Each structure stands twice: as structure tokens, then as C-alpha cells.
ZAMARGU-4260 file (C-alpha; in steps of 0.2 Angstrom, whole numbers, plus 5000, padded with zeros to 4 digits):
<rodrens>
0) 4972/4964/5598 | 4974/4979/5610 | 4992/4982/5603 | 4985/4981/5586 | 4971/4994/5590
5) 4984/5005/5597 | 4995/5004/5582 | 4981/5008/5570 | 4975/5023/5581 | 4993/5030/5581
10) 4994/5027/5562 | 4977/5036/5559 | 4983/5050/5569 | 4999/5053/5558 | 4990/5049/5542
15) 4977/5063/5545 | 4988/5076/5553 | 4977/5091/5550 | 4961/5082/5556 | 4970/5075/5571
20) 4977/5092/5575 | 4960/5100/5574 | 4952/5086/5585 | 4966/5087/5598 | 4967/5106/5598
25) 4948/5108/5600 | 4947/5095/5615 | 4963/5102/5623 | 4956/5120/5623 | 4940/5114/5630
30) 4948/5103/5644 | 4960/5118/5648 | 4945/5129/5650 | 4937/5116/5661 | 4952/5114/5672
35) 4954/5133/5675 | 4936/5134/5680 | 4938/5119/5692 | 4953/5128/5699 | 4943/5144/5702
40) 4928/5135/5709 | 4939/5125/5721 | 4947/5140/5727 | 4931/5149/5730 | 4923/5135/5740
45) 4938/5132/5750 | 4939/5149/5758 | 4942/5149/5777 | 4941/5130/5778 | 4959/5128/5783
50) 4956/5134/5801 | 4957/5119/5813 | 4940/5123/5822 | 4932/5132/5807 | 4916/5122/5809
55) 4913/5130/5827 | 4917/5148/5821 | 4903/5159/5817 | 4902/5178/5813 | 4888/5188/5821
60) 4877/5196/5808 | 4864/5210/5810 | 4848/5213/5801 | 4836/5227/5804 | 4818/5221/5804
65) 4804/5232/5799 | 4787/5231/5809 | 4780/5221/5795 | 4794/5208/5797 | 4803/5213/5781
70) 4822/5216/5781 | 4827/5234/5779 | 4845/5231/5780 | 4858/5217/5783 | 4876/5218/5787
75) 4890/5207/5794 | 4897/5221/5805 | 4894/5224/5824 | 4901/5235/5838 | 4910/5233/5854
80) 4896/5226/5864 | 4890/5211/5855 | 4905/5200/5858 | 4906/5202/5877 | 4887/5203/5880
85) 4883/5188/5870 | 4897/5178/5878 | 4891/5182/5895 | 4873/5178/5892 | 4873/5163/5880
90) 4880/5147/5887 | 4883/5140/5870 | 4896/5153/5866 | 4913/5147/5871 | 4923/5163/5866
95) 4922/5178/5856 | 4935/5188/5845 | 4933/5205/5837 | 4942/5211/5822 | 4942/5228/5813
100) 4952/5237/5800 | 4962/5253/5802 | 4974/5264/5793 | 4990/5270/5801 | 5005/5280/5796
105) 5022/5272/5800 | 5040/5278/5799 | 5050/5268/5786 | 5068/5275/5786 | 5066/5293/5782
110) 5049/5292/5775 | 5031/5291/5782 | 5021/5278/5773 | 5003/5274/5776 | 4997/5255/5778
115) 4981/5246/5780 | 4981/5235/5796 | 4970/5225/5807 | 4966/5226/5826 | 4960/5211/5835
120) 4957/5204/5852 | 4971/5195/5861 | 4964/5178/5858 | 4965/5180/5839 | 4978/5166/5836
125) 4968/5154/5848 | 4952/5156/5837 | 4960/5156/5820 | 4974/5145/5813 | 4987/5157/5808
130) 5004/5150/5812 | 5018/5161/5820 | 5036/5159/5814 | 5041/5167/5830 | 5032/5173/5846
135) 5019/5166/5858 | 5002/5166/5850 | 4993/5166/5867 | 5002/5182/5873 | 5007/5191/5856
140) 4993/5203/5857 | 4991/5204/5876 | 4999/5221/5879 | 4996/5238/5871 | 5009/5246/5859
145) 5014/5229/5853 | 5010/5221/5836 | 5012/5205/5825 | 5020/5207/5808 | 5019/5196/5793
150) 5035/5188/5786 | 5033/5198/5770 | 5033/5214/5779 | 5047/5209/5790 | 5058/5206/5775
155) 5052/5223/5767 | 5056/5233/5783 | 5071/5224/5791 | 5077/5213/5777 | 5076/5198/5789
160) 5062/5188/5797 | 5072/5188/5814 | 5063/5204/5820 | 5057/5199/5838 | 5059/5213/5850
165) 5062/5226/5837 | 5051/5242/5836 | 5041/5251/5822 | 5036/5269/5825 | 5018/5273/5822
170) 5011/5291/5820 | 4999/5295/5834 | 4993/5313/5838 | 5007/5319/5826 | 5020/5310/5837
175) 5030/5294/5834 | 5026/5280/5846 | 5036/5264/5846 | 5027/5248/5844 | 5036/5232/5849
180) 5036/5217/5838 | 5030/5202/5848 | 5027/5189/5834 | 5030/5186/5815 | 5016/5177/5806
185) 5017/5166/5791 | 5009/5172/5775 | 4991/5170/5775 | 4984/5157/5763 | 4977/5163/5747
190) 4960/5156/5752 | 4958/5167/5768 | 4946/5181/5771 | 4958/5188/5784 | 4975/5194/5777
195) 4986/5205/5787 | 5004/5213/5787 | 5001/5222/5803 | 4990/5215/5817 | 4988/5226/5833
200) 4979/5223/5849 | 4961/5229/5849 | 4961/5242/5864 | 4943/5246/5871 | 4942/5259/5885
205) 4931/5255/5900 | 4920/5271/5895 | 4915/5262/5879 | 4907/5248/5889 | 4897/5261/5900
210) 4889/5269/5885 | 4873/5259/5881 | 4872/5268/5864 | 4886/5257/5858 | 4873/5244/5854
215) 4870/5255/5839 | 4888/5257/5833 | 4893/5245/5819 | 4911/5245/5813 | 4919/5229/5816
220) 4917/5210/5814 | 4913/5199/5829 | 4917/5181/5828 | 4911/5168/5841 | 4917/5150/5844
225) 4902/5138/5849 | 4905/5124/5861 | 4905/5106/5854 | 4888/5100/5849 | 4880/5117/5853
230) 4863/5121/5844 | 4865/5136/5833 | 4846/5140/5833 | 4846/5140/5852 | 4861/5151/5853
235) 4853/5164/5842 | 4837/5164/5852 | 4847/5167/5868 | 4856/5181/5859 | 4839/5189/5855
240) 4835/5189/5873 | 4851/5196/5879 | 4850/5210/5867 | 4832/5215/5871 | 4836/5215/5890
245) 4852/5224/5890 | 4848/5237/5876 | 4830/5240/5882 | 4833/5258/5887 | 4843/5262/5872
250) 4830/5254/5861 | 4816/5264/5869 | 4827/5280/5868 | 4829/5277/5849 | 4811/5275/5847
255) 4806/5290/5857 | 4818/5302/5851 | 4821/5297/5833 | 4805/5287/5829 | 4816/5271/5825
260) 4803/5257/5822 | 4815/5244/5816 | 4823/5231/5828 | 4839/5223/5827 | 4840/5204/5824
265) 4857/5195/5827 | 4861/5179/5819 | 4876/5167/5817 | 4884/5165/5800 | 4896/5150/5798
270) 4914/5155/5794 | 4914/5144/5778 | 4899/5154/5771 | 4906/5171/5773 | 4917/5172/5757
275) 4902/5169/5745 | 4888/5178/5755 | 4878/5190/5745 | 4868/5196/5760 | 4882/5200/5773
280) 4896/5208/5764 | 4914/5204/5770 | 4922/5220/5775 | 4930/5230/5789 | 4945/5219/5790
285) 4939/5205/5779 | 4945/5204/5761 | 4941/5195/5744 | 4922/5195/5746 | 4915/5186/5731
290) 4899/5181/5723 | 4894/5163/5719 | 4886/5170/5702 | 4904/5172/5696 | 4907/5153/5698
295) 4891/5149/5690 | 4895/5160/5675 | 4913/5153/5673 | 4906/5135/5675 | 4893/5138/5662
300) 4907/5145/5650 | 4918/5130/5653 | 4903/5118/5650 | 4899/5127/5634 | 4917/5126/5627
305) 4919/5108/5632 | 4903/5103/5625 | 4907/5111/5609 | 4924/5103/5608 | 4915/5086/5610
310) 4903/5090/5597 | 4917/5095/5585 | 4925/5078/5589 | 4909/5069/5584 | 4907/5079/5568
315) 4925/5077/5563 | 4926/5059/5566 | 4910/5055/5556 | 4916/5067/5542 | 4932/5056/5540
320) 4923/5040/5542 | 4922/5037/5523 | 4941/5035/5523 | 4940/5020/5535 | 4925/5012/5527
325) 4935/4998/5519 | 4945/4995/5534 | 4928/4992/5544 | 4922/4981/5530 | 4937/4970/5530
330) 4937/4968/5549 | 4919/4963/5549 | 4922/4950/5534 | 4936/4942/5544 | 4925/4940/5559
335) 4926/4956/5569 | 4909/4959/5578 | 4902/4976/5582 | 4907/4976/5600 | 4925/4974/5595
340) 4923/4989/5583 | 4915/4999/5596 | 4929/4995/5608 | 4942/5000/5595 | 4934/5017/5591
345) 4931/5021/5609 | 4950/5016/5612 | 4955/5028/5599 | 4945/5042/5606 | 4952/5039/5623
350) 4970/5040/5615 | 4965/5057/5607 | 4957/5063/5623 | 4973/5057/5633 | 4984/5067/5621
355) 4972/5082/5622 | 4972/5080/5641 | 4991/5081/5643 | 4991/5096/5631 | 4978/5104/5641
360) 4989/5104/5656 | 5003/5113/5647 | 4990/5126/5641 | 4984/5129/5659 | 5002/5131/5664
365) 5004/5144/5650 | 4988/5154/5653 | 4987/5153/5672 | 4995/5170/5675 | 4983/5178/5662
370) 4968/5169/5670 | 4974/5175/5687 | 4974/5193/5681 | 4957/5191/5673 | 4949/5183/5688
375) 4958/5193/5701 | 4966/5177/5709 | 4983/5170/5714 | 4981/5152/5709 | 4997/5142/5707
380) 5000/5128/5695 | 5003/5116/5710 | 4985/5118/5714 | 4981/5107/5699 | 4988/5092/5709
385) 4976/5093/5723 | 4969/5075/5727 | 4951/5081/5724 | 4955/5090/5708 | 4965/5075/5702
390) 4949/5064/5705 | 4939/5077/5696 | 4950/5077/5681 | 4949/5058/5680 | 4930/5059/5679
395) 4931/5074/5667 | 4943/5063/5656 | 4931/5048/5656 | 4916/5058/5653 | 4924/5068/5638
400) 4931/5051/5631 | 4913/5044/5631 | 4905/5060/5625 | 4917/5062/5611 | 4919/5044/5605
405) 4903/5034/5609 | 4892/5041/5594 | 4906/5039/5581 | 4909/5022/5587 | 4891/5017/5585
410) 4890/5024/5568 | 4907/5017/5561 | 4904/5000/5568 | 4887/4999/5559 | 4893/5000/5541
415) 4888/4986/5529 | 4904/4977/5525 | 4898/4972/5507 | 4893/4989/5502 | 4909/4996/5509
420) 4921/4983/5500 | 4912/4986/5484 | 4914/5005/5486 | 4895/5007/5485 | 4894/5015/5502
425) 4890/5033/5505 | 4884/5043/5519 | 4866/5046/5514 | 4852/5052/5526 | 4847/5068/5534
430) 4861/5068/5547 | 4849/5075/5560 | 4861/5073/5575 | 4875/5082/5566 | 4864/5096/5561
435) 4857/5097/5579 | 4874/5098/5586 | 4878/5112/5574 | 4863/5122/5580 | 4868/5119/5598
440) 4885/5125/5595 | 4880/5141/5586 | 4866/5144/5599 | 4879/5143/5613 | 4891/5154/5603
445) 4877/5167/5599 | 4872/5167/5617 | 4890/5171/5623 | 4892/5185/5610 | 4876/5193/5616
450) 4881/5192/5634 | 4898/5199/5629 | 4891/5214/5620 | 4879/5217/5634 | 4893/5218/5647
455) 4903/5229/5635 | 4889/5241/5633 | 4885/5242/5651 | 4903/5244/5656 | 4904/5258/5643
460) 4888/5266/5650 | 4895/5265/5668 | 4911/5273/5663 | 4905/5287/5652 | 4889/5292/5660
465) 4888/5310/5666 | 4890/5309/5685 | 4883/5326/5689 | 4900/5334/5694 | 4916/5337/5685
470) 4929/5324/5689 | 4942/5330/5676 | 4959/5336/5682 | 4954/5333/5700 | 4968/5327/5712
475) 4963/5319/5729 | 4975/5320/5743 | 4970/5311/5760 | 4975/5318/5777 | 4966/5310/5791
480) 4959/5321/5805 | 4962/5337/5795 | 4956/5351/5806 | 4948/5367/5799 | 4963/5378/5803
485) 4975/5365/5795 | 4964/5365/5780 | 4965/5383/5778 | 4984/5384/5779 | 4986/5370/5767
490) 4974/5378/5754 | 4983/5395/5756 | 5000/5386/5752 | 4993/5376/5738 | 4986/5391/5729
495) 5002/5400/5728 | 5005/5389/5713 | 4996/5397/5698 | 4993/5379/5691 | 4981/5376/5706
500) 4964/5382/5700 | 4955/5379/5716 | 4955/5368/5732 | 4941/5362/5744 | 4942/5350/5759
505) 4929/5336/5763 | 4927/5322/5775 | 4936/5306/5771 | 4926/5290/5766 | 4908/5288/5768
510) 4899/5296/5783 | 4881/5292/5786 | 4869/5296/5800 | 4850/5299/5804 | 4840/5314/5808
515) 4822/5319/5811 | 4813/5330/5799 | 4795/5337/5799 | 4795/5335/5818 | 4796/5316/5820
520) 4800/5308/5803 | 4816/5299/5803 | 4828/5299/5788 | 4845/5292/5785 | 4857/5300/5773
525) 4875/5302/5767 | 4883/5316/5778 | 4896/5327/5770 | 4907/5340/5779 | 4913/5353/5766
530) 4918/5371/5765 | 4910/5385/5754 | 4921/5381/5739 | 4917/5362/5737 | 4901/5363/5727
535) 4907/5376/5714 | 4924/5367/5712 | 4914/5351/5709 | 4902/5360/5697 | 4887/5353/5707
540) 4872/5365/5703 | 4862/5373/5716 | 4844/5372/5711 | 4836/5381/5725 | 4842/5393/5738
545) 4861/5397/5739 | 4878/5389/5742 | 4887/5391/5759 | 4895/5408/5760 | 4908/5417/5771
550) 4896/5432/5771 | 4885/5422/5783 | 4894/5416/5798 | 4880/5406/5804 | 4881/5394/5789
555) 4895/5384/5798 | 4884/5381/5814 | 4866/5382/5809 | 4864/5379/5790 | 4864/5363/5779
560) 4862/5360/5760 | 4853/5344/5754 | 4851/5335/5737 | 4835/5332/5728 | 4834/5314/5734
565) 4834/5321/5752 | 4820/5332/5748 | 4810/5318/5740 | 4812/5307/5755 | 4808/5320/5767
570) 4792/5324/5757 | 4795/5343/5756 | 4787/5354/5743 | 4796/5369/5749 | 4813/5363/5756
575) 4820/5380/5760 | 4819/5385/5778 | 4815/5367/5784 | 4823/5360/5799 | 4834/5345/5802
580) 4837/5338/5819 | 4853/5327/5821 | 4853/5311/5831 | 4862/5313/5848 | 4861/5332/5846
585) 4848/5345/5851 | 4854/5357/5838 | 4843/5361/5824 | 4849/5365/5806 | 4840/5375/5793
590) 4840/5370/5775 | 4847/5385/5764 | 4850/5376/5747 | 4846/5361/5737 | 4858/5354/5725
595) 4855/5343/5709 | 4857/5324/5712 | 4874/5318/5707 | 4882/5301/5709 | 4893/5303/5724
600) 4893/5283/5725 | 4896/5272/5710 | 4882/5269/5697 | 4879/5252/5705 | 4870/5261/5719
605) 4855/5272/5717 | 4857/5290/5722 | 4851/5292/5740 | 4848/5307/5752 | 4864/5318/5754
610) 4867/5332/5766 | 4881/5345/5767 | 4887/5354/5782 | 4901/5366/5787 | 4900/5361/5806
615) 4917/5366/5814 | 4917/5351/5826 | 4918/5339/5811 | 4936/5335/5804 | 4940/5334/5786
620) 4950/5319/5778 | 4952/5322/5760 | 4957/5338/5750 | 4950/5340/5732 | 4963/5350/5721
625) 4958/5356/5704 | 4973/5358/5692 | 4975/5365/5675 | 4976/5353/5661 | 4993/5348/5656
630) 5001/5354/5672 | 5001/5337/5681 | 5020/5335/5683 | 5023/5352/5691 | 5007/5353/5700
635) 5009/5336/5709 | 5027/5341/5714 | 5020/5357/5722 | 5007/5347/5731 | 5019/5334/5737
640) 5031/5347/5743 | 5018/5357/5752 | 5010/5342/5760 | 5027/5336/5767 | 5031/5353/5773
645) 5015/5355/5783 | 5012/5337/5788 | 5030/5329/5790 | 5023/5314/5801 | 5009/5310/5789
650) 5011/5298/5773 | 5008/5307/5757 | 4998/5299/5742 | 4988/5306/5728 | 4974/5300/5717
655) 4965/5306/5702 | 4946/5307/5704 | 4943/5300/5686 | 4954/5285/5690 | 4945/5282/5706
660) 4929/5282/5698 | 4935/5269/5685 | 4940/5258/5700 | 4922/5256/5705 | 4919/5245/5689
665) 4934/5234/5690 | 4923/5219/5692 | 4914/5223/5676 | 4930/5226/5667 | 4936/5209/5672
670) 4920/5201/5667 | 4921/5210/5650 | 4937/5202/5646 | 4932/5185/5653 | 4917/5185/5642
675) 4926/5191/5627 | 4939/5177/5629 | 4925/5164/5632 | 4915/5170/5617 | 4930/5170/5605
680) 4935/5152/5611 | 4917/5146/5608 | 4916/5154/5590 | 4933/5147/5586 | 4929/5129/5591
685) 4912/5131/5583 | 4920/5135/5567 | 4930/5119/5569 | 4914/5109/5570 | 4906/5118/5556
690) 4922/5114/5546 | 4920/5096/5550 | 4901/5095/5545 | 4905/5105/5528 | 4918/5091/5525
695) 4906/5078/5528 | 4893/5086/5517 | 4905/5089/5502 | 4910/5070/5503 | 4892/5065/5503
700) 4888/5075/5488 | 4904/5072/5478 | 4895/5063/5464 | 4881/5076/5464 | 4893/5090/5462
705) 4902/5081/5448 | 4885/5079/5438 | 4881/5097/5441 | 4897/5103/5434 | 4896/5092/5419
710) 4878/5100/5416 | 4885/5117/5416 | 4883/5123/5434 | 4895/5137/5439 | 4907/5137/5454
715) 4897/5151/5463 | 4881/5141/5461 | 4888/5125/5469 | 4896/5136/5483 | 4879/5143/5486
720) 4871/5126/5486 | 4883/5119/5499 | 4883/5134/5510 | 4864/5137/5510 | 4861/5122/5521
725) 4873/5128/5534 | 4867/5145/5534 | 4849/5138/5538 | 4856/5129/5553 | 4865/5145/5559
730) 4849/5155/5557 | 4839/5141/5566 | 4852/5143/5581 | 4846/5162/5582 | 4828/5156/5586
735) 4834/5147/5601 | 4848/5158/5607 | 4841/5175/5606 | 4826/5173/5618 | 4837/5165/5631
740) 4850/5178/5629 | 4838/5192/5630 | 4831/5185/5646 | 4848/5182/5654 | 4854/5199/5649
745) 4838/5207/5657 | 4841/5197/5673 | 4859/5203/5674 | 4855/5221/5671 | 4843/5221/5685
750) 4858/5222/5697 | 4861/5239/5691 | 4849/5254/5695 | 4857/5263/5681 | 4858/5252/5665
755) 4857/5251/5647 | 4842/5246/5637 | 4844/5230/5627 | 4843/5236/5609 | 4840/5227/5593
760) 4857/5231/5586 | 4865/5219/5599 | 4856/5205/5590 | 4859/5211/5573 | 4877/5212/5575
765) 4878/5195/5583 | 4868/5188/5568 | 4880/5197/5556 | 4896/5191/5565 | 4890/5173/5567
770) 4884/5172/5548 | 4900/5180/5542 | 4911/5168/5552 | 4900/5153/5546 | 4902/5159/5528
775) 4921/5160/5529 | 4922/5143/5537 | 4910/5134/5526 | 4915/5144/5510 | 4932/5137/5510
780) 4926/5119/5509 | 4912/5123/5497 | 4925/5132/5485 | 4937/5117/5486 | 4923/5105/5482
785) 4916/5115/5468 | 4933/5116/5460 | 4936/5097/5460 | 4938/5089/5443 | 4921/5082/5438
790) 4929/5066/5431 | 4936/5062/5447 | 4920/5066/5456 | 4910/5054/5445 | 4922/5040/5448
795) 4919/5039/5467 | 4906/5025/5464
</rodrens>
């Protein structure tokens, strides 16, 4: 019998090629989406779990606690002190290891190129499981002026992995200093938060350990390895005691001089929790920080698509059931019972699912490169064959087969054999389940359309909103530790080109510090070092007072300019002439101007206090160069030639400010594409389901259509009759989808301090698109049914 069932299943597949293709295509697309999301999720939760002793490795985190117990700020970075101090005072800690990021210029042939690199304590390879192809992991980072290099970088620089003992020249103080290669590391796994091409020893001078203020410097990651069976809570309690005892004088000094009321609280974060942490950002040497929300969203999309594919299967199978009514009647007459029929139809659905499953694997292989690009991953096809994923696929296959085949099997096996054999059988009834499934389908589709349009609108808002400064035709060139005299020389040389409109230097990166205002009020702010040209070049308006000026020599030593947010936080009504007293300095600076708030960070952050200075002791790190429109080629050549002439041992690179601003929203751009792709798939598969239900409806009403035509009904009236029921279902789906989508969109937009308002047009467009797609899908079947010969229609009974 099993052989017979199999033959009949294959025969039905080939007899109904179009419907078989639709069923298999819908299921395979749903299964492929589910597989891709499972790959993504598996990769996300597997980060940093490959280390041999990952269960014992923790990162030291810092929280600043207000007097009322609330958390003011949380971060995963620490300084030089935390590792050695906690190791010495907490018995549960077996060892510590510090890691920080750095940027260095390296000589590569006749060129100087800049590279991101990591610096770590000597026990790096004892704590983490990064295998060395050559070199001793215990001693590779023991000596200064040594480094470990990745196998990829070895191939790039030396065309071979056999590089032990060779040297690489680093630029230090405008001189070339050779570093000897003491190890070659294998490529870091894809699911590692620590990735490096160059790994240098972390060198800390003795004077750093003598400065108790280093308790309040935060710029690197500190990892600790706990002893077996150590209690984490006990270790954290002892860390608190060590900090309060050792930093007592520094804490009192901060409170006395700068009215710092917050206190630091140190905790231990498991290594495996680091990648998906939303509280403690993975930075300063750690990469690929993610958010579990991404996995939730993708999993939701996969479930939507797979569920809709299963709904389609049910609708299509029931829609074609009339074609097999006699077969079922004959089987029942000759002794087949309902259990056998259910087994047969479940077997047929399993065969279809198996074919769809195999096809889904090929789809995954084809679209994986595109998916990697969208999701910012480097997943390989071989990851599909992980033992855990294979188990998940088997479960997915079984669930899909049952979901897709169980209801049709129940319906088909329940047909009355007498009525089917006398051709007096028709599919009467309200078909509540099928209609409910269509409502569910289009509710999900409408939800995804609204989500996609919301993300599109927010992305458009983020990338087109006025920033408060002019970022057009603005070239950025980085030069670390650029002195004021070097800056002046560089600017003079650049301005010899008539296509260079203006040039202004600024500090590189984001500087921040704290200061006192109004006598004892503490305020933290973004700290910018500029010259008198910077604000005019950026077209940042001065609202009160004046800009820096060469006519006032004291501007560089005694004057500052602040933004509106600084004034608001300081509580000043008349900001001009107010004094700012910097931390660790007895110098007082006078406010000479107030500039309009502008978005010096991305729009995902609210504009905070900002202060500008021309302090001679501060170095620059970036040069802003305004060029004439259309002069990009000649201007960039002049900039590069000038830079290499003045700074021959520094790497040259340039960026456009406009492009840098867009990089702030790469995540939104990726999700915009992912959501569009998911919405398109959902609508496509939903239309397949609607097509199935329209077919079922037309077959149920064949005789009715024939009678109406005989009595003079027009084709258009019959099309309207058949289409109206489905439009009602689509309209009903809006009642469920719109409120849920509105709530979800509002919650997502709350992550942005600057955001769009959800307008009615999003829902109107969604309704129009969904109704239009539904009409096109149903209309074809309705027209086909309306054009049938009424004589043939009336012969169906």
C-alpha cells in the first residue's frame, strides 16, 4: 500500500503541474527563509563560545550609580587599574587580561599605510583560544617591540606565512621603529568578538600605576578568569571593597573638587553574553556588537513567511480536492477507512515538503551571499550541516509537514463516498477556516508593509534632515597628533590651490570631559579643539557673542564657545562672560559665544552639551577641507600631494563628510532592505494563497455562475460577485493588522530621539497596495470563471 500511495502521490504531482509547482515553490521559499534565519540566529548566539574556558571568562563592566540608586551611565570599558587591583584583592580571580584598540602607521614597501590593531597583556593566548600557526603563545607578547600577525596579513605583506623573526616598521614620533614578528595566528572565527591582524604587547609604565586618578580613566577592556567553582556574586562584592579602599582618596578628590556624586559599581559580564549586550557596548578592541532585537525581528519574519506558506498549502489542497472526490469515494467503497486516507494524504504532504525542503537548500545556497550582505555576516553554506542545525531542520520538516497536511487530510478523508461517486458532491459551507487563514495571511502582509514603510520613512528622515552645518563638498583628512604649527603649514600649502575654498583643523574622534560651572555645578560635555576658521567653514551660526578671532590673542588661552545645549544644562540666562573650570586644571575659561545646536553626532543621539576651545596644548587630529563643487579630482590630487610632502611617514586617507554621515545609518539601511525583501516575499506567498481560495470559490459556485449567465448576468457583475468576498477578507485583515503595526512602529521609533510621526498615509498606501494586489490575484480567476461556457457549468451536477 505504501508503494501504491507513493505512486499516486507522484502521479498527482505531475497531473497538476501548476498547482504542484505553486505548492512546492511557496513551501520552499518559506523553508529557505526559515533556514537562513536559523543560520543567522545560530551564529549570533554562538559568539565567543569556542574558547576552551569561556565559562570562566568575564569582562569587567562599570556602572555609574546616582545617589538615589539609579544608573547614570553603563559601559564595558575600564582602565589600567581594575585588572591588577582586583586580581590582587579578590581571591576568586585567577588572572586578568587587558585589551585595547589602537591605530598605527606601518611602512608597506614604499608606502605608509594606517591599520587598526590591538594591544594586549602577555597572557592573551592563555586566556583566549586563538591558535598560533607558529610561535610560542606563552612568550609571543612578552617583549616590547614585538607583535603577533594574522596569517592573512602575513600573506598580504610578505606573500608567505613563514614570517617568524621578520620585522615590520611602525611609525613612532615620525621615525620608523622595527617590530619583530614572534607569532602568526590563525584567522579568527567568524563568531568572535575579538578579531585582529596585528597584536602588540600592552606596555604600561610604572608611573601609570602610581597615579590614583587612573581609577577614573576608561579606555580598554579588562577580562578576568575566575577560579573553578568561584562565586560571581562574592567576587563582585569583594571588587567593590577593593575599589572603595584603594580609590578612597581619588573618590573624595572628585567629590570635593568637581562635586561628583555618582559612584562606580563594577560587575562581571560573562564572555558569552558580550556580543548581544545592549547595556555594555562591545568596543575598544571588540567588534561585531549586535542586538538581540535583530534576531527577534528576523525570526518573526521567517515565522510569518513559513506560516503563510503552510496556509497556502492548505488552501491549495482543499481547492483541488474536488478533482479527487471520486478517488476518495472508490477507496472508501472498497474498504479503505478514514485512518488510511489520512495516512495517505499526510504522506503526500510529506513528499511535497521533502521536495520543497531539498529545493530550499538550493535556494539558501544561491541567496546566501546576498543575505550575508544584507545581514552584515560572513556565513558559509557549510554552516547548514552543523549537527544542531540538522536536528532543527528535521524538526522544522516534521512540523511543516504536519501543519501543511493535517487539515487537508481530515477534510479529504471525510467525504461521503455515495455523493462523490454520483457526482452530487460539492464543497458547500462557510469555509470559515480558509477565510480565517486568508485574514491571517493579509494581516501579516499588511503588518510587514507598514513596518517596511516606517523604516523607509525613518531612514529617509535620518539621511535628509538638516544637521545644522554644511557637509557638502567637505573632505576629511586625518593626521594624528597634528600640532598647531604643523596645522598652519598644512593649511597654507593647501590653500595655494584655487579649488580649495577653506581649511580648518579639529581634534580627531570624540573627546569628552567634565568641568565646573556656576561655582560648583558639574557638567559633562563634548570637548572640541578648533581654530577660528572652523565655525564659519561649517556654517554653524553664532547666536550670541562672537567667534574666535586672531585679533584677540587671549582667545586661545582664556576663551571658549559653547552650544545651546551647554547653556541649557548649565542653567545660564546670560551665558556670555560665564566661567568654566576644567577638571584637573586650575585654569578658568570665559564664554565668549554661543552657537546654535547642531548634530555633531548621529541623529540616533540627542544633541548634548558641546564646548569649543583653541587651547594651544591640545593637538588636532583631523583637517576639514572645503572644495569647490566639481573639482574633486584635481583637489584630491593636490591634497594628497601636499600631505605626503609634509608628512612622509604618515598614512594618507581621505573621506567625504557627507558619506561619513550616511555610514551612521548603515544599520537602518540594511534593515530597510531586509524588511522590503520580507514584505515582498510575504505578499507574493499570500497572493498564492488567495489564488488557491479563489479557485476553491469558483469551483464551489460553478453552477451558480452558469445560472446567472443564462439569466443575463454580465461578465463584470460576476467578476464583482466573486471578488467582493475576498476584498471583505482583505479589509477585515486591516482591522487586525493596523493597530498592532501602529503599536510596533511606535515602540521601534522610540529608540530614536529624532524621528518621524506615523502618518495616516502609511496606512492608506498599505491598504491601496494590498487591495490592488488582491484584486489582480482574484480578478484573474474571477474573469476565467465568468467566461466559462454556461452549458458546461450547468452540467457539473
